[in-house]
N, C-alpha and C positions, 0 to 999 in steps of 0.2 A: 441352475438358472438363477435370474435377478429377480429378488425378493422385492414385492411390494415398500417396505422400507427403502432400498437401496432406488427404486423408482422416484420415490416422493424425496429423498435426498439429493436426487439427480436434477430435480426441477429447483430444488432450492438452491441447490449449488451452482445452476444456471441463471437464475434471478440473481442472486448476490454478485456474480462476476458482473453482470450488466450493471447492476445498481453500483458498486463498487468503480466501475469504469465511470460512470457517469461522474461520480461523488469527486473521485481525484481528478479529472479534467476540469472540472468547474473550480476547485479548489486551488489547484496549482496554475493552472493557466490562466481560467476567465478571473480569479481573484489576485492570491499571491504575485503572481509576474506582473499585475497591473501595477496595485499598491505599494511594492516594495523591490521596485524595479532601482538601481542605481545605487550610489554610496551616500550621498547625501543625507544621513538622518534627520538633519532638520525638516527637509521638502518630505521625507516618509514619514514622518511622524505627524505632518500637517495632513497629509492624503490618509493616512489611517483617523485623523480626527474630524477630516470633512467627508469621510466615506464610511463612518462607522458602521452603521447597519451592514454595510457590504463587508467590510472586515467582519462583522460579528457571522456573517452566512458562511462567509470562508471557516470560522471556529466550527461554526456548526455541522458544514460537511467534513470536517476532520475527525469529528466528536461521532457523529452516524457512521462515518466510514469505518472506526477503531472498532464498534461494536457489531458493525455489519462483518467485518473479517474474521471475528470470532463465528460468528454462524454461518459463514463459510467454510472455516475450519472444521467446525464438526461434522456438517453438512459431506464434505469431500472423506473425513475420517470415515463417515458412517457406511459410504458409496464404497471405499476401498479395503476397509476392514477385513473382508473374506478375501482379498489378494494376499495381503501381509500386514497383521492387526499391529505388530513392533513398528514397522516402517511407519505405517500409516499415523499412527499416535506421535511418533516424534516429527513426522511432517506438518502435525495439526502443533503440536508444541511449537517448533520455528514460527507458525503463522502467529499464534497467541503471542509469541515474542514479538512480535510487530504491532499487535495489537496494544500492547501495553505501554511501548513506545510512542504510540499514536496519541495515547494518553499524555504523555509526556511533551509533545509538542503542543498538544492544545493548551497543556497549562502554561507555556512560556507563551503563548500568542494573546490567551487572557492576562497574564502580569505585565506584558507590555503595553496593552489598552490601561489597566489599571494605573499603571505609571504616567499615562499620560493625562489620565481623566481625572485624577484625585489629587487636589489641590495639595494635601498633606505633602507629596512626592515635589511636586512644582515649587513649592515656598522651602523645601527642605535643600533643594539642589540648584546650580547654576542651568541655564540652558544646555549649556555643551554637556555638563556631566549626566543631566537627565537622557540626553541623545545617545551620551555612551552606554547608560544600563538598556535604555531600548535597544541598541544594537547588540550587546551583550546576548540579551534574550533571544534576540531573532538568530544570531550565530550560534547559538546552545540549540536553538531549534533546527537549525542547517546539519549541525552534527547530528541530532537525534533522527533527521531523514534518512544519512547517511546508515546509522546503524538499523534503522529499523527496514531499510531495503535490503542490508544484508541477510537479515533473517528471512524477508519477503524472498528474494532469491533462491535461499537453501531450500524453505517449506514448499514453492511454486515448482522448482525442479524434481522434488522427492514425490509432490504428489502427480506430478506429468509421468514421472518413470513410471507411478504404480497403474495410471491408466492404461498407459502402453501395455504393459503387462496383463493388464487384466482383459483387453479385447474388446471392452465397454465402448470404445468410440474409435476411429479409422486410427490407423496408426498413422497416418500423416500429422492430424491434429494433435496427438499426443506427441510424437517427436519434434513438431514445430514449438510445442511449450516447452521442453526441455530445452531444445535451442534458445529459443527466446530467453527463457528464465535464467541459463548460464550466461548469456552476453550480457546479460543486466548485472549479474555479479561481479562478472571481470570487468565491467566497464566501472562499477564502484571501488571496486579493486586498485585497479588502474589509477582513479582519481586520488583517492587514499594515498600512494604513495609518490604520484607525480601531479599534484593540486592543478597545475597550468593544463591539464589535460580535461578539466573538466567543460571546460569551452567548449570540444569537440566532441565529448562522449555524453553528455547530459544534457537535454533529456533523449537524445536520440537514438542511445542504448535501451532505451526500454521501448522502443517502437513495437520490435518484433513481439515480444510479451505482451504487450498490450493489444496488439491484433489479435495475438490469440486468446486473451481472455475476451475480447468480443464475441469471436466465434463460437470459443467455449462457450459461452454464457447461452448463447441462441441455440447452439447443437443440444445441450444438456436441457434445455427448457422444453423444446419444442421436435425434436427426432428419438423418436423410442429407442431406450438402450439394445443394444446386442442381447441376443436372448441368453448368453451362457459363458459363464468363465471359464479360462482355460485349465483353472486349477490353481489352487493358492500357493504362495512361495511361502516355505516353512521357516526359513533360513535367510540371515542377514548378508 
């Protein structure tokens, strides 16, 4: 039978799926895609300085998202531990790895802003040198996103597999989550091997798993879990 602890964990996981979807969409498409558009870092630097509060809101979204991702990982681990504790723990560690990378991303955003605002830096470097430094931080941030998304794909795929084995949610939902998570991971690997593919695969490759997280969020938050686990998986 589903325990009260699992029911609570499911509600928390559902809420976090929805919250993290809103935060990720706001930071990536509502803020970064506007401020960081283009390759001219003189223009980008001016945008950041003229919309500093807006830019800081994106930093806050990433920071809260990183903390919330840890809550989601623990909630899913608690929910799915009766299915297979070892695999649940592995999936949680992969998602926690993504959390660490999100902290790395926030660090680079804050350092780029510090470079642009602190007169000590502007007096020490020429405008071209300063723009080059700012670009290096955002390039490193882009690499961090790729690393974080890889851990995200692994953890999400495994959690969806455990959801499928648990029978707690409909099979179509967990299978769709597995499919979307794998597609996201494969798209990322493809762009690492062949960077020109990024234009075609990102962010389109993350739409399926994004749809899953919204549906799963509402489902876990509002729909009662199925009453019985089919039996734990005792081996890897």
